[in-house]
KOLROKE-173218 format. One record per residue (C-alpha): residue in one letter; y, z, x. Coordinates in pm, 1 decimal, always signed. Layout:
<volum><code>A</code><c2>Y</c2><c3>Z</c3><c1>X</c1></volum>
...
! end
This chain:
<volum><code>X</code><c2>+9313.9</c2><c3>+11091.8</c3><c1>+12394.6</c1></volum>
<volum><code>X</code><c2>+9268.2</c2><c3>+11065.1</c3><c1>+12015.1</c1></volum>
<volum><code>X</code><c2>+9326.7</c2><c3>+10720.9</c3><c1>+11872.2</c1></volum>
<volum><code>X</code><c2>+9492.4</c2><c3>+10618.0</c3><c1>+11542.1</c1></volum>
<volum><code>X</code><c2>+9374.4</c2><c3>+10753.1</c3><c1>+11205.5</c1></volum>
<volum><code>X</code><c2>+9068.9</c2><c3>+10555.2</c3><c1>+11083.5</c1></volum>
<volum><code>X</code><c2>+9015.5</c2><c3>+10667.0</c3><c1>+10724.4</c1></volum>
<volum><code>X</code><c2>+9094.5</c2><c3>+10924.2</c3><c1>+10469.3</c1></volum>
<volum><code>X</code><c2>+8818.1</c2><c3>+11027.5</c3><c1>+10229.3</c1></volum>
<volum><code>X</code><c2>+8863.3</c2><c3>+11186.0</c3><c1>+9883.4</c1></volum>
<volum><code>X</code><c2>+8562.5</c2><c3>+11339.6</c3><c1>+9718.1</c1></volum>
<volum><code>X</code><c2>+8566.9</c2><c3>+11268.8</c3><c1>+9342.0</c1></volum>
<volum><code>X</code><c2>+8352.0</c2><c3>+11361.1</c3><c1>+9047.4</c1></volum>
<volum><code>X</code><c2>+8379.6</c2><c3>+11027.9</c3><c1>+8869.1</c1></volum>
<volum><code>X</code><c2>+8431.8</c2><c3>+10711.4</c3><c1>+9067.2</c1></volum>
<volum><code>X</code><c2>+8473.7</c2><c3>+10503.0</c3><c1>+8746.9</c1></volum>
<volum><code>X</code><c2>+8749.5</c2><c3>+10727.0</c3><c1>+8617.8</c1></volum>
<volum><code>X</code><c2>+8944.1</c2><c3>+10745.1</c3><c1>+8945.3</c1></volum>
<volum><code>X</code><c2>+8899.7</c2><c3>+10384.1</c3><c1>+9061.8</c1></volum>
<volum><code>X</code><c2>+9155.7</c2><c3>+10227.1</c3><c1>+8828.7</c1></volum>
<volum><code>X</code><c2>+9433.9</c2><c3>+10456.3</c3><c1>+8953.7</c1></volum>
<volum><code>X</code><c2>+9400.6</c2><c3>+10338.3</c3><c1>+9309.5</c1></volum>
<volum><code>X</code><c2>+9307.7</c2><c3>+9973.5</c3><c1>+9236.9</c1></volum>
<volum><code>X</code><c2>+9527.4</c2><c3>+9906.4</c3><c1>+8927.2</c1></volum>
<volum><code>X</code><c2>+9804.6</c2><c3>+10151.6</c3><c1>+8924.2</c1></volum>
<volum><code>X</code><c2>+9873.6</c2><c3>+10183.1</c3><c1>+9303.9</c1></volum>
<volum><code>X</code><c2>+9738.0</c2><c3>+9825.6</c3><c1>+9350.4</c1></volum>
<volum><code>X</code><c2>+9559.6</c2><c3>+9902.8</c3><c1>+9676.2</c1></volum>
<volum><code>X</code><c2>+9337.0</c2><c3>+9607.7</c3><c1>+9782.5</c1></volum>
<volum><code>X</code><c2>+8965.0</c2><c3>+9666.8</c3><c1>+9780.1</c1></volum>
<volum><code>X</code><c2>+8783.2</c2><c3>+9652.5</c3><c1>+10108.6</c1></volum>
<volum><code>X</code><c2>+8429.8</c2><c3>+9737.4</c3><c1>+9978.5</c1></volum>
<volum><code>X</code><c2>+8249.4</c2><c3>+9871.4</c3><c1>+9674.5</c1></volum>
<volum><code>X</code><c2>+7914.7</c2><c3>+10048.0</c3><c1>+9697.7</c1></volum>
<volum><code>X</code><c2>+7740.3</c2><c3>+10256.4</c3><c1>+9428.2</c1></volum>
<volum><code>X</code><c2>+7891.4</c2><c3>+10592.4</c3><c1>+9541.0</c1></volum>
<volum><code>X</code><c2>+8179.3</c2><c3>+10483.2</c3><c1>+9775.5</c1></volum>
<volum><code>X</code><c2>+8476.8</c2><c3>+10269.1</c3><c1>+9711.9</c1></volum>
<volum><code>X</code><c2>+8698.2</c2><c3>+10169.0</c3><c1>+10006.5</c1></volum>
<volum><code>X</code><c2>+9059.0</c2><c3>+10046.9</c3><c1>+9995.9</c1></volum>
<volum><code>X</code><c2>+9261.3</c2><c3>+9872.6</c3><c1>+10261.3</c1></volum>
<volum><code>X</code><c2>+9575.5</c2><c3>+10057.7</c3><c1>+10351.5</c1></volum>
<volum><code>X</code><c2>+9679.9</c2><c3>+9894.2</c3><c1>+10673.8</c1></volum>
<volum><code>X</code><c2>+9497.9</c2><c3>+10013.7</c3><c1>+10981.2</c1></volum>
<volum><code>X</code><c2>+9366.0</c2><c3>+10321.0</c3><c1>+10792.1</c1></volum>
<volum><code>X</code><c2>+9133.6</c2><c3>+10297.3</c3><c1>+10494.9</c1></volum>
<volum><code>X</code><c2>+9114.8</c2><c3>+10520.6</c3><c1>+10191.7</c1></volum>
<volum><code>X</code><c2>+8766.8</c2><c3>+10600.2</c3><c1>+10073.3</c1></volum>
<volum><code>X</code><c2>+8673.5</c2><c3>+10750.0</c3><c1>+9734.1</c1></volum>
<volum><code>X</code><c2>+8333.2</c2><c3>+10907.0</c3><c1>+9763.1</c1></volum>
<volum><code>X</code><c2>+8108.0</c2><c3>+11053.3</c3><c1>+9495.4</c1></volum>
<volum><code>X</code><c2>+8101.3</c2><c3>+11431.4</c3><c1>+9557.1</c1></volum>
<volum><code>X</code><c2>+7723.0</c2><c3>+11447.1</c3><c1>+9549.1</c1></volum>
<volum><code>X</code><c2>+7681.2</c2><c3>+11207.2</c3><c1>+9846.7</c1></volum>
<volum><code>X</code><c2>+7629.2</c2><c3>+11312.4</c3><c1>+10210.0</c1></volum>
<volum><code>X</code><c2>+7653.0</c2><c3>+11688.6</c3><c1>+10159.6</c1></volum>
<volum><code>X</code><c2>+7983.0</c2><c3>+11658.7</c3><c1>+9983.4</c1></volum>
<volum><code>X</code><c2>+8114.7</c2><c3>+11960.3</c3><c1>+9784.8</c1></volum>
<volum><code>X</code><c2>+7832.1</c2><c3>+12108.1</c3><c1>+9573.3</c1></volum>
<volum><code>X</code><c2>+8061.2</c2><c3>+12142.2</c3><c1>+9279.6</c1></volum>
<volum><code>X</code><c2>+8399.5</c2><c3>+12001.6</c3><c1>+9199.4</c1></volum>
<volum><code>X</code><c2>+8612.6</c2><c3>+12237.0</c3><c1>+9007.4</c1></volum>
<volum><code>X</code><c2>+8879.2</c2><c3>+12135.1</c3><c1>+8755.6</c1></volum>
<volum><code>X</code><c2>+9175.3</c2><c3>+12244.4</c3><c1>+8963.9</c1></volum>
<volum><code>X</code><c2>+9462.9</c2><c3>+12003.0</c3><c1>+8960.3</c1></volum>
<volum><code>X</code><c2>+9774.6</c2><c3>+11940.1</c3><c1>+9161.4</c1></volum>
<volum><code>X</code><c2>+9845.2</c2><c3>+12180.0</c3><c1>+9455.1</c1></volum>
<volum><code>X</code><c2>+9552.8</c2><c3>+12409.4</c3><c1>+9353.6</c1></volum>
<volum><code>X</code><c2>+9326.8</c2><c3>+12108.4</c3><c1>+9421.3</c1></volum>
<volum><code>X</code><c2>+9507.8</c2><c3>+11936.3</c3><c1>+9710.9</c1></volum>
<volum><code>X</code><c2>+9481.6</c2><c3>+12081.2</c3><c1>+10055.0</c1></volum>
<volum><code>X</code><c2>+9592.2</c2><c3>+11753.3</c3><c1>+10220.7</c1></volum>
<volum><code>X</code><c2>+9861.6</c2><c3>+11521.8</c3><c1>+10096.2</c1></volum>
<volum><code>X</code><c2>+9836.6</c2><c3>+11139.7</c3><c1>+10106.1</c1></volum>
<volum><code>X</code><c2>+10157.9</c2><c3>+10960.3</c3><c1>+10140.8</c1></volum>
<volum><code>X</code><c2>+10218.4</c2><c3>+10577.8</c3><c1>+10136.7</c1></volum>
<volum><code>X</code><c2>+10530.5</c2><c3>+10430.7</c3><c1>+10279.5</c1></volum>
<volum><code>X</code><c2>+10737.1</c2><c3>+10193.6</c3><c1>+10068.3</c1></volum>
<volum><code>X</code><c2>+11052.1</c2><c3>+9987.4</c3><c1>+10129.3</c1></volum>
<volum><code>X</code><c2>+11228.6</c2><c3>+10059.0</c3><c1>+9784.4</c1></volum>
<volum><code>X</code><c2>+11131.8</c2><c3>+10386.6</c3><c1>+9630.3</c1></volum>
<volum><code>X</code><c2>+11314.6</c2><c3>+10320.6</c3><c1>+9303.9</c1></volum>
<volum><code>X</code><c2>+11130.6</c2><c3>+9994.1</c3><c1>+9249.1</c1></volum>
<volum><code>X</code><c2>+10795.4</c2><c3>+10147.0</c3><c1>+9360.0</c1></volum>
<volum><code>X</code><c2>+10829.4</c2><c3>+10438.6</c3><c1>+9125.0</c1></volum>
<volum><code>X</code><c2>+10928.2</c2><c3>+10208.5</c3><c1>+8836.3</c1></volum>
<volum><code>X</code><c2>+10622.5</c2><c3>+9981.6</c3><c1>+8915.3</c1></volum>
<volum><code>X</code><c2>+10381.8</c2><c3>+10263.4</c3><c1>+8930.3</c1></volum>
<volum><code>X</code><c2>+10506.2</c2><c3>+10424.6</c3><c1>+8616.1</c1></volum>
<volum><code>X</code><c2>+10492.7</c2><c3>+10093.3</c3><c1>+8435.4</c1></volum>
<volum><code>X</code><c2>+10120.4</c2><c3>+10077.2</c3><c1>+8517.7</c1></volum>
<volum><code>X</code><c2>+10056.7</c2><c3>+10416.9</c3><c1>+8356.5</c1></volum>
<volum><code>X</code><c2>+10104.4</c2><c3>+10692.0</c3><c1>+8613.3</c1></volum>
<volum><code>X</code><c2>+10409.1</c2><c3>+10917.5</c3><c1>+8547.2</c1></volum>
<volum><code>X</code><c2>+10595.2</c2><c3>+11044.2</c3><c1>+8847.7</c1></volum>
<volum><code>X</code><c2>+10543.1</c2><c3>+11419.4</c3><c1>+8844.2</c1></volum>
<volum><code>X</code><c2>+10809.6</c2><c3>+11511.8</c3><c1>+9093.4</c1></volum>
<volum><code>X</code><c2>+11096.8</c2><c3>+11278.2</c3><c1>+9038.6</c1></volum>
<volum><code>X</code><c2>+11252.6</c2><c3>+11100.2</c3><c1>+9328.6</c1></volum>
<volum><code>X</code><c2>+11373.5</c2><c3>+11366.2</c3><c1>+9574.1</c1></volum>
<volum><code>X</code><c2>+11479.1</c2><c3>+11390.0</c3><c1>+9945.0</c1></volum>
<volum><code>X</code><c2>+11220.1</c2><c3>+11451.6</c3><c1>+10205.6</c1></volum>
<volum><code>X</code><c2>+11230.3</c2><c3>+11786.1</c3><c1>+10381.6</c1></volum>
<volum><code>X</code><c2>+11382.5</c2><c3>+11795.9</c3><c1>+10725.1</c1></volum>
<volum><code>X</code><c2>+11373.1</c2><c3>+12055.5</c3><c1>+10988.5</c1></volum>
<volum><code>X</code><c2>+11597.4</c2><c3>+12351.4</c3><c1>+10925.9</c1></volum>
<volum><code>X</code><c2>+11961.7</c2><c3>+12238.2</c3><c1>+10958.0</c1></volum>
<volum><code>X</code><c2>+11868.4</c2><c3>+11865.1</c3><c1>+10966.3</c1></volum>
<volum><code>X</code><c2>+11927.7</c2><c3>+11628.7</c3><c1>+10682.0</c1></volum>
<volum><code>X</code><c2>+11644.3</c2><c3>+11467.7</c3><c1>+10495.6</c1></volum>
<volum><code>X</code><c2>+11522.1</c2><c3>+11137.4</c3><c1>+10651.4</c1></volum>
<volum><code>X</code><c2>+11430.5</c2><c3>+10969.3</c3><c1>+10326.2</c1></volum>
<volum><code>X</code><c2>+11301.0</c2><c3>+11011.9</c3><c1>+9971.2</c1></volum>
<volum><code>X</code><c2>+10960.9</c2><c3>+11082.2</c3><c1>+9815.6</c1></volum>
<volum><code>X</code><c2>+10785.0</c2><c3>+11075.1</c3><c1>+9477.9</c1></volum>
<volum><code>X</code><c2>+10460.9</c2><c3>+11216.8</c3><c1>+9369.4</c1></volum>
<volum><code>X</code><c2>+10191.3</c2><c3>+11108.1</c3><c1>+9126.7</c1></volum>
<volum><code>X</code><c2>+9853.3</c2><c3>+11251.3</c3><c1>+9017.8</c1></volum>
<volum><code>X</code><c2>+9528.4</c2><c3>+11060.2</c3><c1>+8990.9</c1></volum>
<volum><code>X</code><c2>+9287.7</c2><c3>+11123.6</c3><c1>+8699.2</c1></volum>
<volum><code>X</code><c2>+9109.5</c2><c3>+11406.9</c3><c1>+8880.6</c1></volum>
<volum><code>X</code><c2>+9427.3</c2><c3>+11584.0</c3><c1>+8975.5</c1></volum>
<volum><code>X</code><c2>+9476.4</c2><c3>+11473.5</c3><c1>+9338.8</c1></volum>
<volum><code>X</code><c2>+9845.6</c2><c3>+11431.2</c3><c1>+9431.4</c1></volum>
<volum><code>X</code><c2>+9943.5</c2><c3>+11104.4</c3><c1>+9596.1</c1></volum>
<volum><code>X</code><c2>+10298.3</c2><c3>+11049.3</c3><c1>+9730.2</c1></volum>
<volum><code>X</code><c2>+10504.2</c2><c3>+10746.5</c3><c1>+9811.7</c1></volum>
<volum><code>X</code><c2>+10800.7</c2><c3>+10769.9</c3><c1>+10045.9</c1></volum>
<volum><code>X</code><c2>+11093.0</c2><c3>+10564.0</c3><c1>+10176.1</c1></volum>
<volum><code>X</code><c2>+11216.1</c2><c3>+10670.7</c3><c1>+10512.1</c1></volum>
<volum><code>X</code><c2>+11565.8</c2><c3>+10588.1</c3><c1>+10645.7</c1></volum>
<volum><code>X</code><c2>+11544.4</c2><c3>+10327.2</c3><c1>+10907.9</c1></volum>
! end
């Protein structure tokens, strides 16, 4: 049996450029900082930013942004999406999607709301509020 998700790793070209988005804008707490890896606490799963030249990472990072860059979406759960969007925007990251309903299965109503933001290298990060 596979256990819970342990970590998510995002390869980045410039750790110093991307770090403030996750640390200051999203306000994720730091777990550890090393020369080529920054790890954030996100509950039971950690988020790691890794220099793309480390450990056989991608040989070259292109300048693609948004969905041309993202192959996996990272989504953080929030209790109040309106307050969370306002807070993230006040710290310098514009919402690129607006607040919109989540997508349900065909014929089913949405089960919450989501909003998306882009980090300085073009990775899309989402926040969502689910109906209880």
